[in-house]
C-alpha positions in Angstrom: 0.0 0.0 0.0 2.9 2.3 0.7 4.2 1.9 -2.8 0.8 3.0 -4.1 0.9 6.2 -2.0 4.4 6.9 -3.2 3.2 6.4 -6.8 0.3 8.9 -6.4 2.6 11.5 -4.8 5.1 11.1 -7.6 2.4 11.5 -10.3 1.0 14.6 -8.6 4.4 16.1 -8.2 5.3 15.5 -11.8 2.0 17.2 -12.9 2.8 20.1 -10.7 6.3 20.6 -12.0 5.3 20.3 -15.6 2.4 22.7 -15.0 4.8 25.4 -13.7 7.2 25.1 -16.6 5.2 27.4 -18.9 5.5 30.3 -16.4 9.3 30.2 -16.5 9.9 28.7 -20.0 11.7 31.6 -21.4 14.0 32.0 -18.4 13.7 35.8 -18.7 14.6 37.5 -15.4 11.6 38.7 -13.4 10.9 41.8 -11.2 7.6 42.6 -9.7 6.7 46.3 -10.2 4.0 48.8 -11.0 5.2 51.9 -12.8 3.3 55.2 -13.4 3.8 57.7 -16.2 1.8 60.9 -16.6 1.1 61.0 -20.3 0.5 64.8 -20.1 4.2 65.3 -19.2 6.3 66.1 -22.3 8.8 63.3 -21.6 6.0 60.7 -21.6 3.8 62.2 -24.3 6.0 61.0 -27.2 5.0 58.0 -29.3 8.1 56.2 -28.1 10.1 56.7 -24.8 12.3 54.7 -22.6 12.5 54.8 -18.8 14.5 52.9 -16.1 12.3 54.6 -13.4 8.8 55.8 -13.3 7.7 59.3 -12.6 8.0 58.7 -8.8 11.5 57.3 -9.1 10.6 53.6 -8.6 12.5 51.1 -10.8 10.5 49.9 -13.8 11.1 46.6 -15.6 14.3 44.5 -15.3 16.5 46.8 -17.4 13.9 49.6 -17.8 11.1 50.0 -20.3 10.4 50.8 -23.9 6.9 52.4 -24.2 5.3 52.6 -27.7 2.1 54.6 -28.0 0.2 53.9 -31.2 -2.5 56.4 -30.3 -5.0 53.5 -29.9 -2.8 51.1 -27.9 0.2 51.3 -25.7 2.8 48.6 -25.6 5.5 48.2 -22.9 8.6 46.0 -23.3 11.6 45.4 -21.2 14.8 47.1 -22.3 16.7 43.8 -21.7 17.5 41.8 -24.8 15.7 38.4 -24.6 18.7 36.8 -26.3 21.5 38.3 -24.2 19.6 38.5 -20.9 22.3 40.7 -19.3 21.9 44.0 -17.5 24.7 45.4 -19.6 22.9 44.7 -22.9 20.0 47.1 -23.4 17.9 47.9 -26.4 18.1 51.2 -28.1 15.4 53.0 -30.1 16.5 55.5 -32.7 13.6 57.9 -32.7 15.1 59.9 -35.6 15.4 56.9 -38.0 12.8 54.2 -37.4 11.1 54.6 -34.0 9.2 51.3 -34.3 12.4 49.2 -34.2 14.5 48.5 -31.1 18.0 47.1 -31.5 20.2 45.3 -29.0 23.6 47.0 -28.4 25.3 43.7 -27.9 24.0 41.1 -30.4 22.4 43.4 -33.0 19.0 41.7 -32.8 16.2 44.0 -33.9 12.6 43.9 -32.7 9.3 45.5 -33.8 7.9 47.5 -31.0 4.9 48.8 -32.9 3.1 45.5 -32.1 2.0 43.9 -28.9 4.5 41.0 -29.3 7.8 42.8 -29.9 8.6 40.3 -32.7 12.1 39.6 -33.9 12.9 41.3 -37.2 16.6 40.3 -37.3 18.4 37.7 -35.1 20.3 36.1 -33.5 17.4 36.4 -31.0 14.6 33.9 -31.7 12.2 35.2 -29.1 10.3 38.5 -29.0 10.6 41.1 -26.4 9.4 40.5 -22.8 6.1 42.5 -22.6 4.2 44.0 -19.7 0.5 44.9 -19.1 -0.5 48.5 -19.7 -3.6 50.6 -18.9 -4.4 54.3 -18.8 -6.4 55.8 -16.0 -9.0 58.5 -16.3 -6.5 61.2 -15.5 -4.2 60.1 -18.3 -1.7 58.1 -16.1 -0.1 55.2 -17.8 0.2 52.2 -15.5 2.7 49.5 -16.5 2.6 46.3 -14.5 4.5 43.0 -14.3 1.3 41.3 -12.9 
């Protein structure tokens, strides 16, 4: 009877472990945060901006955030390259050239930030950008959340 109990426990544990694997499948570093940006402020009213801290000085994202405002939707991505995954490898957006493309300083991967998925345009990265939830309050405050 004890072997049967052990078998049941093993089966339940294996389901639990495999069920959690989707949550960490990309191995991207995680940081819990909520960041606020007043879209009426000039620095946050642009169609694209980056920030390592929110308007109250709290850290935002793992390496910071890229915010892309389409006018209808707002997308938020981490500044950390999903291929390099190093704090020293941040994405840059050239707002003078092509503001809808972010490029990794280290590996040269390019990503489309004008979409909700941050798709890879040019590798070596094979995975899109890590995205965050966004919402805008009644008083035009952008809320970006890791939850």
